[in-house]
Every structure is written in structure tokens, then in C-alpha cells.
C-alpha positions as CSV (number, residue, x, y, z in Angstrom):
1,M,9.1,4.0,22.3
2,K,10.5,0.8,21.0
3,A,7.3,-0.8,21.2
4,A,5.8,1.8,18.4
5,A,8.8,1.1,16.3
6,L,8.1,-2.5,16.3
7,E,4.5,-2.1,15.5
8,D,5.7,0.3,12.9
9,N,7.9,-2.2,11.4
10,D,5.8,-5.2,11.5
11,W,2.4,-3.2,10.0
12,I,4.7,-1.9,7.5
13,E,6.7,-5.2,6.4
14,G,2.5,-6.6,6.9
15,A,1.4,-3.9,4.4
16,V,4.5,-4.8,2.0
17,E,3.6,-8.6,2.2
18,A,-0.5,-7.6,1.5
19,I,0.5,-5.4,-1.9
20,I,2.8,-8.4,-2.8
21,G,-0.7,-10.3,-3.0
22,L,-2.7,-7.8,-4.4
23,S,-0.1,-7.6,-7.1
24,M,-0.5,-11.2,-7.8
25,T,-4.0,-11.6,-8.1
26,H,-5.1,-8.2,-9.4
27,P,-3.9,-6.3,-12.3
28,E,-4.3,-2.9,-10.8
29,F,-4.3,-2.1,-7.3
30,T,-4.8,1.0,-4.9
31,A,-4.5,1.7,-1.5
32,D,-8.2,1.3,-0.8
33,D,-7.7,-2.2,-2.1
34,L,-4.9,-2.4,1.1
35,R,-7.1,-0.8,3.3
36,R,-9.7,-3.7,2.8
37,E,-6.6,-6.3,3.3
38,M,-4.9,-4.8,6.7
39,R,-6.1,-4.0,10.0
40,P,-6.0,-0.1,10.7
41,P,-2.5,1.7,10.5
42,A,-1.2,3.3,13.7
43,H,-0.4,6.1,11.5
44,P,-2.1,7.6,8.3
45,N,1.2,7.9,6.8
46,W,2.3,3.9,7.0
47,P,0.3,3.2,3.2
48,G,2.4,5.4,1.9
49,I,5.6,4.1,3.3
50,A,4.7,0.4,2.3
51,F,3.5,1.5,-1.0
52,G,7.4,3.4,-1.5
53,Q,9.2,0.4,-0.4
54,A,7.8,-1.9,-2.4
55,R,8.1,0.5,-5.3
56,R,11.9,1.1,-4.3
57,R,12.0,-3.2,-4.4
58,G,11.4,-3.1,-7.3
59,L,7.8,-5.0,-7.1
60,I,5.2,-2.6,-8.3
61,E,5.0,0.6,-10.4
62,S,2.4,3.3,-10.9
63,T,0.3,3.6,-13.9
64,N,-2.2,6.1,-13.3
65,T,-4.4,7.9,-11.2
66,A,-7.9,7.8,-9.3
67,T,-10.2,9.3,-6.6
68,S,-10.2,7.1,-3.0
69,K,-13.8,5.9,-2.6
70,A,-13.3,5.4,1.4
71,K,-14.8,7.9,3.7
72,S,-11.8,8.5,5.8
73,R,-9.9,9.9,2.6
74,N,-12.7,12.4,1.7
75,H,-12.3,11.3,-2.2
76,G,-8.5,12.2,-2.2
77,S,-6.5,11.4,-5.1
78,L,-4.6,8.0,-4.8
79,K,-2.1,5.9,-7.5
80,I,-3.1,3.0,-9.1
81,W,-0.6,0.5,-9.1
82,T,0.6,-2.6,-11.0
83,R,3.0,-5.5,-10.5
84,K,6.8,-4.6,-11.9
85,K,6.8,-6.4,-15.2
86,E,10.3,-8.1,-15.4
87,S,13.1,-6.8,-17.9
């Protein structure tokens, strides 16, 4: 059980770092972009958790929605994100 928790934290923290990288190099990005940057998560909720953490840290903000192009998402809805402008 402890190993799964460590894997959880490692993947999510790595994903937050990848999200920061995407925000620096792309004006807009989605979970599909993160999927191309990262190894697959062990649980399908982990990408959403990573985006939520990045948003709560004030690093990114949602600007719009789109339809996923990933076959695994079956054309599901996803958010379009951008780097949060400093106030």
C-alpha cells in the first residue's frame, strides 16, 4: 500500500512539473498535451488531480473547453488551460 502511495505522489508531482513546462512553452494546453509528455498514470484520476494542484498553486487557469482527441477519452470534454497571469 505504501508503494502505491509513493508512486501516486511521484506521478502527480511529475505531472505538475510537466504542466508547468507546458505552461511555459504553449499559450494553451490540455490534458491531451500532458498525456503526450508523461508515462500513463496508474489511475485515470491522477491527471485531474495534477491539474487541480497546479490550479490551486496559482500556476494555471482554465480558459475554455474542448473535445479530447485521445482514443482512450472517447471524445470526452476537457479544459483548455493557460499560464496564470501575475496580478
